[in-house]
KOLZABA-695496 format. One line per field, with one value per residue (C-alpha): residue number from 0; residue in three letters; chain; x, y, z. Coordinates in pm, 1 decimal, always signed. Each point is the difference from the previous one (the first is absolute). Layout:
REM KOLZABA-695496
i: [NUM/...]
aa: [ala/...]
ch: [A/...]
c1: [X/...]
c2: [Y/...]
c3: [Z/...]
***
This chain:
REM KOLZABA-695496
i: [0/1/2/3/4/5/6/7/8/9/10/11/12/13/14/15/16/17/18/19/20/21/22/23/24/25/26/27/28/29/30/31/32/33/34/35/36/37/38/39/40/41/42/43/44/45/46/47/48/49/50/51/52/53/54/55/56/57/58/59/60/61/62/63/64/65/66/67/68/69/70/71/72/73/74/75/76/77/78/79/80/81/82/83/84/85/86/87/88/89/90/91/92/93/94/95/96/97/98/99/100/101/102/103/104/105/106/107/108/109/110/111/112/113/114/115/116/117/118/119/120/121/122/123/124/125/126/127/128/129/130/131/132/133/134/135/136/137/138/139/140/141/142/143/144/145/146/147/148/149/150/151/152/153/154/155/156/157/158/159/160/161/162/163/164/165/166/167/168/169/170/171/172/173/174/175/176/177/178/179/180/181/182/183/184/185/186/187/188/189/190/191/192/193/194/195/196/197/198/199/200/201/202/203/204/205/206/207/208/209/210/211/212/213/214/215/216/217/218/219/220/221/222/223/224/225/226/227/228/229/230/231/232/233/234/235/236/237/238/239/240/241/242/243/244/245/246/247/248/249/250/251/252/253/254/255/256/257/258/259/260/261/262/263/264/265/266/267/268/269/270/271/272/273/274/275/276/277/278/279/280/281/282/283/284/285/286/287/288/289/290/291/292/293/294/295/296/297/298/299/300/301/302/303/304/305/306/307/308/309/310/311/312/313/314/315/316/317/318/319/320/321/322/323/324/325/326/327/328/329/330/331/332/333/334/335/336/337/338/339/340/341/342/343/344/345/346/347/348/349/350/351/352/353/354/355/356/357/358/359/360/361/362/363/364/365/366/367/368/369/370/371/372/373/374/375/376/377/378/379/380/381/382/383/384/385/386/387/388/389/390/391/392/393/394/395/396/397/398/399/400/401/402/403/404/405/406/407/408/409/410/411/412/413/414/415/416/417/418/419/420/421/422/423/424/425/426/427/428/429/430/431/432/433/434/435/436/437/438/439/440/441/442/443/444/445/446/447/448/449/450/451/452/453/454/455/456/457/458/459/460/461/462/463/464/465/466/467/468/469/470/471/472/473/474/475/476/477/478/479/480/481/482/483/484/485/486/487/488/489/490/491/492/493/494/495/496/497/498/499/500/501/502/503/504/505/506/507/508/509/510/511/512/513/514/515/516/517/518/519/520/521/522/523/524]
aa: [unk/unk/unk/unk/unk/unk/unk/unk/unk/unk/unk/unk/unk/unk/unk/unk/unk/unk/unk/unk/unk/unk/unk/unk/unk/unk/unk/unk/unk/unk/unk/unk/unk/unk/unk/unk/unk/unk/unk/unk/unk/unk/unk/unk/unk/unk/unk/unk/unk/unk/unk/unk/unk/unk/unk/unk/unk/unk/unk/unk/unk/unk/unk/unk/unk/unk/unk/unk/unk/unk/unk/unk/unk/unk/unk/unk/unk/unk/unk/unk/unk/unk/unk/unk/unk/unk/unk/unk/unk/unk/unk/unk/unk/unk/unk/unk/unk/unk/unk/unk/unk/unk/unk/unk/unk/unk/unk/unk/unk/unk/unk/unk/unk/unk/unk/unk/unk/unk/unk/unk/unk/unk/unk/unk/unk/unk/unk/unk/unk/unk/unk/unk/unk/unk/unk/unk/unk/unk/unk/unk/unk/unk/unk/unk/unk/unk/unk/unk/unk/unk/unk/unk/unk/unk/unk/unk/unk/unk/unk/unk/unk/unk/unk/unk/unk/unk/unk/unk/unk/unk/unk/unk/unk/unk/unk/unk/unk/unk/unk/unk/unk/unk/unk/unk/unk/unk/unk/unk/unk/unk/unk/unk/unk/unk/unk/unk/unk/unk/unk/unk/unk/unk/unk/unk/unk/unk/unk/unk/unk/unk/unk/unk/unk/unk/unk/unk/unk/unk/unk/unk/unk/unk/unk/unk/unk/unk/unk/unk/unk/unk/unk/unk/unk/unk/unk/unk/unk/unk/unk/unk/unk/unk/unk/unk/unk/unk/unk/unk/unk/unk/unk/unk/unk/unk/unk/unk/unk/unk/unk/unk/unk/unk/unk/unk/unk/unk/unk/unk/unk/unk/unk/unk/unk/unk/unk/unk/unk/unk/unk/unk/unk/unk/unk/unk/unk/unk/unk/unk/unk/unk/unk/unk/unk/unk/unk/unk/unk/unk/unk/unk/unk/unk/unk/unk/unk/unk/unk/unk/unk/unk/unk/unk/unk/unk/unk/unk/unk/unk/unk/unk/unk/unk/unk/unk/unk/unk/unk/unk/unk/unk/unk/unk/unk/unk/unk/unk/unk/unk/unk/unk/unk/unk/unk/unk/unk/unk/unk/unk/unk/unk/unk/unk/unk/unk/unk/unk/unk/unk/unk/unk/unk/unk/unk/unk/unk/unk/unk/unk/unk/unk/unk/unk/unk/unk/unk/unk/unk/unk/unk/unk/unk/unk/unk/unk/unk/unk/unk/unk/unk/unk/unk/unk/unk/unk/unk/unk/unk/unk/unk/unk/unk/unk/unk/unk/unk/unk/unk/unk/unk/unk/unk/unk/unk/unk/unk/unk/unk/unk/unk/unk/unk/unk/unk/unk/unk/unk/unk/unk/unk/unk/unk/unk/unk/unk/unk/unk/unk/unk/unk/unk/unk/unk/unk/unk/unk/unk/unk/unk/unk/unk/unk/unk/unk/unk/unk/unk/unk/unk/unk/unk/unk/unk/unk/unk/unk/unk/unk/unk/unk/unk/unk/unk/unk/unk/unk/unk/unk/unk/unk/unk/unk/unk/unk/unk/unk/unk/unk/unk/unk/unk/unk/unk/unk/unk/unk/unk/unk/unk/unk/unk/unk/unk/unk/unk/unk/unk/unk/unk/unk/unk/unk/unk/unk/unk/unk/unk/unk/unk/unk/unk/unk/unk/unk/unk/unk]
ch: [A/A/A/A/A/A/A/A/A/A/A/A/A/A/A/A/A/A/A/A/A/A/A/A/A/A/A/A/A/A/A/A/A/A/A/A/A/A/A/A/A/A/A/A/A/A/A/A/A/A/A/A/A/A/A/A/A/A/A/A/A/A/A/A/A/A/A/A/A/A/A/A/A/A/A/A/A/A/A/A/A/A/A/A/A/A/A/A/A/A/A/A/A/A/A/A/A/A/A/A/A/A/A/A/A/A/A/A/A/A/A/A/A/A/A/A/A/A/A/A/A/A/A/A/A/A/A/A/A/A/A/A/A/A/A/A/A/A/A/A/A/A/A/A/A/A/A/A/A/A/A/A/A/A/A/A/A/A/A/A/A/A/A/A/A/A/A/A/A/A/A/A/A/A/A/A/A/A/A/A/A/A/A/A/A/A/A/A/A/A/A/A/A/A/A/A/A/A/A/A/A/A/A/A/A/A/A/A/A/A/A/A/A/A/A/A/A/A/A/A/A/A/A/A/A/A/A/A/A/A/A/A/A/A/A/A/A/A/A/A/A/A/A/A/A/A/A/A/A/A/A/A/A/A/A/A/A/A/A/A/A/A/A/A/A/A/A/A/A/A/A/A/A/A/A/A/A/A/A/A/A/A/A/A/A/A/A/A/A/A/A/A/A/A/A/A/A/A/A/A/A/A/A/A/A/A/A/A/A/A/A/A/A/A/A/A/A/A/A/A/A/A/A/A/A/A/A/A/A/A/A/A/A/A/A/A/A/A/A/A/A/A/A/A/A/A/A/A/A/A/A/A/A/A/A/A/A/A/A/A/A/A/A/A/A/A/A/A/A/A/A/A/A/A/A/A/A/A/A/A/A/A/A/A/A/A/A/A/A/A/A/A/A/A/A/A/A/A/A/A/A/A/A/A/A/A/A/A/A/A/A/A/A/A/A/A/A/A/A/A/A/A/A/A/A/A/A/A/A/A/A/A/A/A/A/A/A/A/A/A/A/A/A/A/A/A/A/A/A/A/A/A/A/A/A/A/A/A/A/A/A/A/A/A/A/A/A/A/A/A/A/A/A/A/A/A/A/A/A/A/A/A/A/A/A/A/A/A/A/A/A/A/A/A/A/A/A/A/A/A/A/A/A/A/A/A/A/A/A/A/A/A/A/A/A/A/A/A/A/A/A/A/A/A/A]
c1: [+14165.4/-292.3/+98.1/-345.9/+1.4/-144.5/+227.6/+61.6/+244.6/-160.5/+248.1/-53.3/+162.2/+304.0/+93.5/+372.7/+101.4/+365.6/+248.8/+335.1/+327.6/+97.6/-351.7/-310.9/-176.4/-129.9/-276.9/-67.1/-258.8/+206.3/-270.9/-317.5/-26.7/-108.3/+206.1/-20.4/+256.8/+138.1/-66.1/+165.2/+312.6/+20.0/-65.9/+270.5/+263.9/+287.6/+54.9/+292.9/-235.3/-62.1/-334.2/-211.4/-230.3/-299.6/-215.9/-310.7/-170.2/+285.0/-125.2/+221.2/-180.1/+96.3/-212.7/+182.2/-40.2/+113.0/+272.2/+64.8/+240.0/+101.3/-145.6/+318.1/+20.3/+233.8/-252.1/-287.7/+188.3/+106.1/-361.0/-122.7/+231.3/-143.9/-300.7/-347.1/-7.3/+339.4/-107.7/-297.8/+230.6/+222.1/-286.9/-172.1/+328.7/+35.5/-346.9/-242.3/-95.8/-80.5/+261.5/+265.4/+163.8/-290.1/+207.5/-177.8/+280.7/+189.2/+259.8/+37.3/+279.0/-85.1/+191.2/+289.4/+233.5/+282.8/-260.3/-127.5/+83.3/+155.8/-11.8/-346.0/-241.0/-378.5/-55.1/+174.2/+73.9/+249.7/+141.3/-236.2/-301.0/+31.6/-378.0/+7.5/-195.2/+198.2/-65.4/-111.8/-28.7/-0.6/+313.0/-169.0/-284.3/+241.3/+75.3/-7.5/-366.9/-128.7/+195.9/-131.5/-356.7/+38.2/+111.6/-285.3/-252.4/+89.1/-27.7/+77.8/+361.5/+144.9/+247.6/+305.8/+160.1/+368.1/+220.3/+359.4/+83.8/-171.3/+38.2/+368.6/-50.5/-132.2/+326.5/+332.1/+198.7/-236.4/-15.2/-237.5/+278.3/+297.1/-195.9/-20.5/-261.0/-336.1/+63.4/-180.7/-193.0/-174.3/-125.5/-349.4/-18.1/+129.8/-257.5/-275.1/+145.4/-98.1/-351.5/-44.9/+131.7/-245.0/-294.7/+84.4/+42.5/-334.9/-169.8/+121.4/-154.4/+324.9/-11.0/+313.9/+21.9/+309.8/+320.2/+356.2/+202.1/+300.0/+132.6/+333.6/+68.7/+363.1/+94.4/+191.7/-38.2/+84.1/-373.5/-281.2/+66.3/-33.2/+154.6/-177.6/+137.5/-233.9/-54.8/-68.9/-253.4/-165.5/-32.4/-134.2/-269.9/-86.9/+1.2/-94.4/-109.6/-213.6/-191.5/-40.1/-153.6/-226.1/-112.3/-82.3/-209.5/+179.4/-18.1/+369.4/+241.4/+342.6/+290.2/+344.8/+350.2/-62.9/+364.4/+203.2/-33.4/+337.4/-114.8/-369.5/+12.5/+206.1/-230.3/-311.1/+135.9/+51.0/-343.1/-187.7/+186.8/-209.8/-372.8/-83.5/+172.1/-115.0/-368.0/+21.4/+204.0/-167.6/+324.6/+338.2/+70.5/+318.2/+202.9/+231.6/+312.8/+359.2/-2.3/+352.1/-138.2/-159.4/+167.1/+370.5/+29.4/+362.0/-89.4/-266.6/+196.9/-62.9/+256.5/+39.7/+25.2/+372.2/-38.0/-294.7/+200.2/+284.3/-239.1/-170.9/+331.0/+121.8/-323.2/+13.2/+381.6/+38.3/+244.7/-150.0/+42.8/-194.0/-274.7/-16.1/-57.7/-265.0/-174.9/-22.9/+83.1/-71.3/-281.2/-358.8/+61.3/+197.8/-26.9/-346.0/+146.9/+142.6/-262.0/+276.5/+41.6/-362.3/+26.4/-282.4/+8.7/-175.8/-314.3/-24.5/-53.6/-351.3/-103.2/+162.0/-170.7/-331.6/+72.1/+95.7/-356.7/-247.6/-275.9/+175.1/+41.2/+264.9/-21.2/+255.7/+4.2/+272.8/+233.3/+146.1/+306.8/+240.1/+189.1/+322.3/+147.8/-108.1/-221.3/-361.7/+24.7/+262.1/-237.2/-320.4/-146.3/+225.0/-123.1/+219.5/-197.8/-315.3/+158.6/+88.8/-366.6/-105.4/+241.5/-63.4/-377.5/+0.5/+227.7/-206.3/-331.2/+125.9/+142.9/-310.6/-24.4/-361.9/+31.6/+254.6/+51.6/+241.7/+180.9/-72.0/-298.9/+166.8/+309.0/+119.6/+260.6/+284.7/-130.0/-126.6/-68.3/+213.1/+140.5/+283.0/+110.5/-98.5/-147.3/-170.5/-203.3/-374.9/-229.6/-138.4/+232.8/-157.1/+187.0/-143.7/+166.8/-183.7/-302.6/+96.1/-82.8/+256.2/-104.2/+314.4/+68.7/-66.7/-356.4/-56.9/+156.0/-225.5/-291.9/+53.3/-75.4/-226.3/-236.8/-68.2/+51.8/-289.2/-73.7/-146.4/+195.2/+172.4/+327.4/+6.0/+301.5/+210.3/+347.0/+240.0/+256.9/+250.4/+184.4/-39.4/-361.5/-174.7/-370.1/-279.5/-367.1/-309.3/-367.7/-227.6/-337.0/-179.2/+186.1/+220.5/+366.1/+283.1/+346.6/+298.3/+312.1/+326.3/+294.1/+321.2/+232.2/+143.7/-152.0/-350.9/-157.6/-282.0/-185.1/-300.3/-270.5/-155.6/-309.3/-122.2/-370.2/-225.4/+66.9/+198.3/+374.3/+19.1/-236.9/+184.3/-84.8/+299.5/+107.1/+324.9/+140.3/+323.8/+124.5/+270.5/+291.9/-22.2/-373.0/-297.0/-316.7/-331.4/-219.0/-346.0/-367.5]
c2: [+2681.4/-35.8/-83.3/-86.6/-374.9/-312.2/-187.9/-266.9/+63.1/+210.9/+109.9/+342.7/+202.3/+222.2/+276.0/+68.4/+352.9/+52.3/+272.9/-121.5/+160.4/-25.6/-69.7/+200.9/-150.9/+276.2/-104.8/-269.4/-267.8/-314.7/-251.5/-67.8/-356.0/-235.0/-0.5/-376.3/-99.0/-352.4/-19.0/-334.3/+103.7/+337.7/-128.7/-260.4/+261.9/+4.3/+275.0/+114.2/+122.2/+373.9/+94.5/+289.7/-79.1/+220.7/-21.9/+201.7/-47.7/+169.9/+355.8/+274.6/+281.1/+305.9/+112.3/+117.2/+372.0/-18.0/+111.0/+346.3/+260.5/+359.9/+314.3/+207.5/+321.5/-181.5/-278.6/+244.6/+235.1/-294.0/-118.5/+349.9/+15.1/-317.3/-3.8/-70.6/-360.1/-71.8/+155.8/-234.0/-294.0/+85.1/+46.7/-320.8/-192.9/+82.4/+54.1/-209.3/-308.9/-202.0/+89.5/+157.2/-51.7/+125.8/+237.6/+121.9/+189.0/+317.4/+235.6/+372.9/+233.2/+297.7/+268.2/-80.3/-299.3/-99.4/-110.1/+356.6/+268.4/+223.6/+77.3/+116.0/+12.0/-4.0/+363.1/+318.4/-94.1/+245.1/+40.1/+291.4/-218.6/-282.5/-17.1/-152.9/+285.8/-51.1/-375.2/-117.7/-317.7/+189.5/-181.7/-336.3/+103.8/+27.8/-371.7/-200.7/+33.7/-57.2/-327.5/-110.2/+82.5/-198.1/-300.7/+42.6/-30.4/-369.7/-64.4/+131.9/+71.3/+8.0/+286.4/+47.7/+347.2/+45.5/+310.2/+6.7/+336.3/+280.1/+351.2/+94.9/+277.1/-255.0/-198.3/+19.8/+19.3/+241.3/-230.9/-253.8/-249.1/-156.9/-93.9/+252.1/-14.5/+157.0/+286.0/-62.2/+327.6/-109.7/-340.3/+133.3/+179.3/-306.8/-228.9/+239.2/-26.0/-370.8/+85.1/+272.0/-224.4/-277.0/+238.5/+167.9/-333.9/-121.2/+321.4/-80.5/-344.8/-181.3/-108.1/-133.5/-340.7/+89.0/+199.7/-95.5/+231.8/+27.5/-171.4/-165.0/+180.6/-112.9/+122.8/+318.4/-20.3/+269.3/+27.1/+78.2/-158.3/+59.8/-206.5/-127.3/-220.9/-255.7/+215.1/+307.6/-182.9/-148.2/+332.9/+171.0/-265.8/+7.6/+375.4/+146.9/-212.8/-252.1/+260.3/+224.8/-282.0/-102.1/+355.3/+52.2/-319.5/-140.1/-372.7/-25.8/-285.3/+117.9/-203.6/+21.0/-63.9/-10.9/-92.7/-313.5/-345.8/+9.7/+244.4/-77.5/-221.7/+250.9/+287.8/-205.4/-88.4/+369.5/+104.5/-277.4/+29.5/+301.0/-80.9/+367.9/-15.3/-347.1/+84.2/+238.9/-226.4/-241.9/-171.7/+8.7/+84.2/-117.6/+3.8/-252.3/+206.7/-91.4/-349.6/-67.9/-236.1/+293.8/+318.1/+47.0/+153.3/-77.3/-0.4/-263.1/-252.9/-352.0/-122.2/-338.9/+127.2/-74.7/-344.1/-76.0/+107.5/-234.5/-292.6/+77.9/+45.3/-339.3/-170.6/+148.8/-28.8/+371.1/+254.7/+207.4/+330.8/-143.8/-122.1/+343.6/+159.8/-257.7/+47.3/+373.7/+87.3/+369.2/-16.1/-113.0/-220.9/-310.9/-87.4/-141.5/-269.3/-162.5/-118.2/-58.0/+378.7/+71.6/+100.3/+217.8/+330.8/-0.6/-180.4/-156.8/+348.6/-2.4/-314.9/+111.1/+339.8/-177.5/-221.5/+299.0/+131.4/-241.6/+256.9/+251.6/-2.8/-4.9/+176.8/-5.4/+362.9/+32.2/-191.7/+53.4/-81.5/+293.7/+44.7/+82.4/+198.2/-244.3/+109.5/-104.1/-154.8/-244.1/-109.0/-38.1/-350.8/-78.9/-338.9/+23.1/+302.4/-206.0/-274.9/+258.1/+88.1/-363.6/-113.8/+308.0/-22.3/-368.5/+67.8/+299.0/-181.5/-304.8/+213.9/+188.6/+290.2/+111.3/+222.0/+74.0/+343.6/+33.3/+327.1/+200.8/-127.0/+109.8/+190.7/+148.9/-120.0/+121.4/-154.2/+335.9/+283.5/+31.2/+336.7/-166.7/-229.1/-312.9/-179.0/-335.8/-271.0/-32.1/-290.4/+219.6/+216.5/+263.6/+131.8/+349.9/+62.3/-281.5/-38.8/-362.7/-192.1/-267.4/-260.4/-123.6/-342.0/+155.0/+66.4/-364.1/-127.3/+235.2/-139.0/-352.2/+133.0/+303.0/-153.6/-314.1/+94.5/+235.1/+240.8/-187.9/-318.5/-184.8/-184.6/-376.6/-208.2/-105.4/-149.5/-111.7/-278.7/+199.9/+318.1/+161.0/-105.8/+268.7/+17.8/+177.0/-98.2/+205.1/-76.1/+266.0/+111.2/-220.1/-306.0/-31.2/-75.0/+188.5/-155.6/+186.1/-207.6/+153.0/-191.3/+197.1/-268.9/-22.9/-344.9/-123.8/-137.3/-250.4/+2.8/-164.8/+226.6/-154.2/+162.2/-136.4/-84.2/+230.8/-69.9/-317.2/+18.0/-362.7/+60.2/+163.1/+119.7/-53.1/+143.0/+8.4/+307.6/+96.1/+352.7/+122.4/+223.1/+294.0/+49.4/+63.3/-207.2/+81.3/-303.9/+150.7/-101.8]
c3: [+14629.0/+238.5/+353.9/+136.7/-68.6/+158.7/+239.2/-263.2/-285.5/-269.3/-261.0/-148.3/-274.4/-9.4/-242.8/-43.3/-102.8/-95.3/-88.0/-133.5/-100.7/-365.8/-120.9/-71.2/+298.6/+226.5/+240.8/-256.7/+81.0/-48.9/+75.9/+191.5/+119.6/+275.8/+315.5/+20.3/-260.0/+32.7/+372.3/+67.6/-186.1/+167.2/+348.6/-43.7/-78.2/+243.0/+252.5/-214.4/-273.8/-14.8/+145.0/+118.8/+290.2/+83.5/+309.9/-96.3/+334.3/+189.6/-44.2/+141.0/+183.5/-206.7/-293.5/-310.1/-78.7/-361.0/-239.4/-136.1/-133.5/+58.7/-153.1/-7.2/-199.2/-240.2/-59.1/-34.4/-233.0/-217.3/-2.6/-92.4/-301.6/-151.1/-234.6/+140.1/-134.1/+157.4/+328.4/-0.3/-73.7/+297.9/+243.7/-107.2/+8.4/+367.2/+144.3/-206.1/+201.5/-312.8/-260.9/+224.4/+336.3/+208.6/+212.4/+314.4/+178.2/-84.5/+142.4/-57.5/+117.9/+220.5/-188.4/-229.6/-8.8/-234.3/-254.5/-30.2/-253.2/+268.6/+372.1/+106.2/+292.3/+28.2/-92.4/+107.9/+359.3/+145.7/+349.3/+60.8/-91.8/+249.7/+19.9/-351.4/-160.4/-318.1/-14.6/-343.9/-205.3/-329.6/-111.5/+58.7/-229.6/-294.7/-32.6/+324.3/+94.1/-355.6/-12.2/+339.6/-100.4/-321.4/+204.3/+249.5/-281.0/-16.1/+372.8/+347.8/+94.4/+351.2/-27.0/+223.0/+10.7/+91.4/+36.5/-122.0/+155.3/+190.6/-145.1/+7.3/+256.5/+249.9/-10.2/+177.6/-325.0/-175.2/-303.1/-149.3/-63.4/+179.3/+308.6/+277.3/+273.2/+71.6/+242.8/+331.0/-12.2/-321.5/+110.5/+65.3/-335.3/-182.3/+161.1/-113.6/-350.8/-2.2/+117.7/-261.5/-275.7/+93.0/+15.8/-331.0/-176.4/+133.9/-112.9/-351.6/+6.6/+85.6/+365.7/+164.1/+166.9/+199.5/+37.0/+78.1/+221.7/-230.6/-309.0/+86.0/+329.8/+20.1/-349.1/-83.5/-376.5/-258.0/-59.9/+246.1/+338.2/+372.4/+276.8/+309.5/+275.4/+148.1/+308.2/-214.2/-214.0/+308.4/+181.2/-313.2/-31.9/+371.0/+57.4/-336.6/-295.8/+187.4/+203.1/-307.3/-205.7/+288.0/+74.5/-368.4/+12.5/-302.6/-69.7/-85.6/+63.0/+121.9/-140.6/+159.6/-138.0/-378.8/-63.9/-73.1/+152.3/+172.5/+268.0/+25.0/+309.1/+196.1/-96.6/+74.4/+344.2/+71.5/-128.8/+177.7/+330.9/+101.9/+27.4/-48.5/-340.7/-95.2/+43.0/-295.8/-228.8/-242.3/-91.9/-170.9/-363.7/-168.9/-324.9/-167.6/-80.5/+83.7/-150.3/-137.4/-263.3/-178.5/+127.1/+54.9/+343.2/+102.7/+367.6/-58.6/-208.1/+118.0/+250.5/-162.3/-355.6/-49.0/+157.9/-226.5/-302.7/+89.2/+38.4/-329.4/-178.6/+122.5/-103.0/-348.7/-33.2/-67.3/+144.4/+280.8/-193.2/-293.4/+230.8/+160.7/-338.6/-87.3/+331.6/-62.8/+359.2/-48.6/-249.1/-17.8/-299.9/+81.3/+366.2/-51.2/-223.7/+312.0/+246.6/+256.1/+23.0/+76.8/+359.6/+127.0/+176.4/+336.0/-112.8/+343.5/+142.7/-146.3/+183.4/+325.4/-16.0/-52.7/+300.8/+216.1/-3.3/-160.0/+54.8/-227.7/-376.3/-275.2/-335.0/-281.4/-115.1/-264.6/-226.8/-345.9/-208.5/-16.1/-325.4/+184.5/-289.0/-269.5/-285.1/+18.8/-345.4/+131.2/+275.6/-200.1/+17.9/+298.1/+117.3/+306.6/+111.0/-35.6/+208.1/+261.9/+26.2/+14.0/+269.5/+213.9/-22.6/+94.9/+296.5/+110.9/-29.8/+187.1/+282.2/+107.0/-244.9/-53.8/-307.9/-271.3/-162.2/-290.6/-73.9/-318.8/-197.0/-322.5/-113.7/-327.1/-249.3/+225.6/+321.3/+124.3/+17.8/+312.4/+100.7/+194.9/-284.2/+195.7/-302.0/+48.6/-167.2/+38.7/-92.6/-277.9/-208.8/-224.2/-301.0/-9.1/-337.8/-176.9/+230.1/+64.7/+317.5/+94.2/+256.2/+174.1/+159.4/+341.6/-112.8/-92.0/+321.8/+196.2/-197.8/+130.9/+346.7/-37.3/-252.1/+201.9/+366.4/+61.1/+286.8/+293.0/-77.9/+282.0/-25.7/+44.4/+91.1/-297.1/-39.5/-271.2/+7.5/-209.8/+101.0/-340.7/-40.7/+200.6/+72.1/+179.5/+23.4/+77.9/+45.5/-147.2/+133.9/-254.4/+138.9/-306.6/+56.1/-173.0/+12.8/-145.7/-72.5/-123.4/-148.3/+53.2/-130.1/-349.3/-52.1/-61.4/+316.6/+9.4/+327.5/+157.1/+137.7/+308.2/+149.4/+330.5/+10.3/+195.3/+365.5/-70.3/-50.8/-113.0/-290.1/-283.9/-346.2/-221.2/-333.7/-191.5/-168.6/-172.1/+56.7/-240.3/+97.5/+113.6/+22.1/+221.0/-1.0/+163.0/+58.5/+22.8/-16.4]
***
C-alpha cells in the first residue's frame, strides 16, 4: 500500500498473505483487492466489531535492523552434509530478498557452545600462550565460514559474535561448563580474544557488526557457560573490553546482558548507571526462555494456573483433574488450546528497558523451541511453535526491539548435533539421511515478518480491539505499509482494517477481512 496520498480519500489496494494451520496455506496470497470495500457498511459498524487500526503517519524513531539466524557449528555441519542443491535451497530460503525471508542479521559463537560437536576454543590457546599466539579460526573454515560466505553472496549480513565460555584454564572452575567465572587475572587476555576474533573474521571477508560480552551470564548450564554479575560485566566493559575495542579502532557494537527478559531491566540499570560503562555499550540483547507455556520450568509455573484451571473446569463442566490433563500443564502440547492460560513472561521488561534509556538499543539475540526430551519427529510441523514465534515477534517489535535473531538456522533429523544432548527445533530441519529439507511452521511465521518488514523500516502505531487478534505495523523505506495480524483464538475472526489517512486521523481507509483460526496474515503492498 502506498502511503503518500492526497489529503482527500483515495482508496488503494491491499494484498493479504496468509499461513493457516491444517491447510496447505504457507505465505499464500489470499487476495489482492481495493481497500475501499463497502465503505458505508463498514463505517457504520458498531464499536463492538473487531478491528485493527493503523496510524501510518505516527512513525516511531527507531529504524529496523532486520531479521536473522545463527551460524552455529551444528547448523553449519548440518548444512555441509546436505547436497549442493539443498544447500542452495536453504540459503535462498533464508537470505534471498525475493524468494526467501531476506535475512540481514546473523549470530556466530566465539568458540564452542552446546550446538557444537565438542568443547573447543579458537585454536591452541594454552595458559602459557596468553598473548594468543596459538589463536586460529581453522575450525571455522570447516563449515561455519563457508555457510556464512554462501549467505553473504545474497546480500550483506550484520553479524553479532557471542562467547559461551572462555578457555577452561581462564575460569574459576577449570571447566567449560557448569558456569564458573572468568578469573580476574585473565580479563585483559580475554578482552584481546574478542579483538583478535574480530580482526581474523574480517581478514577472511566476514566482518563483525558487534559482540556481546557473554551468552546468558546468569546461567550455569551443563554445556558451555560462564557467570557474570552485573557489576562484573560492567567493570569488564569499562576497564577491558571497551578500551580494547577502541584502541584497536574496531567499529564494533558492544551488546550487554544477552540473557532472558526477566532480568534485562535490572541488568540494564546496572550497566547504564555508570557513564564510563554506558559510553561503550550499544544496547541490551535478550532471549525468550523460561516461558511456562512452552517450557516446563517448575519454578516458573504461572501463579494463577490452578485458579485458571478451576474456572475453565467449571465453564466446561469437567472435573479439575480432567481439565488439568487437557491443558497439558507440563507439556508444550495442550496449554495453547486454552487462551485463558496464555499469560506472558516478562514481556513488559522489554518496553521498560527501552524507556530506561531511549538513546540505547534493544536486540533480540536468541530463541528456539527445546525438545525437552521429546523426539523431534513428534514435534515436526508443530503449529504451536510457529505461534510462539508469532506472538513473541509481535510483542518484541511493539516494545522497542530493533532486530530479531533466531537461534540455529537449521538442524538435523535429531534436532542437533548437540554435544550436551540439548536437542531443539529449528525453522528448517534437514534430514541428512535422505537429503530432505523440511520447512517448519516457525519458518512460515517468520516469513510474515521478515519478508515484508525490511531493514530501515520504522514502526507505526497500530492497535487491535481483540486480545487474541495481535498486530504490528511498519512503514518501509519505499513508503509501503506492512501490517502483520495474528489470530491466536480457535475461532475464525472477521475484522475491519482501518488505516488513517495521511496526516488526518478522521480520514480512514477501510477494508474487511476474515482471519481463520490459528493463523497469521500479513497485509502488504
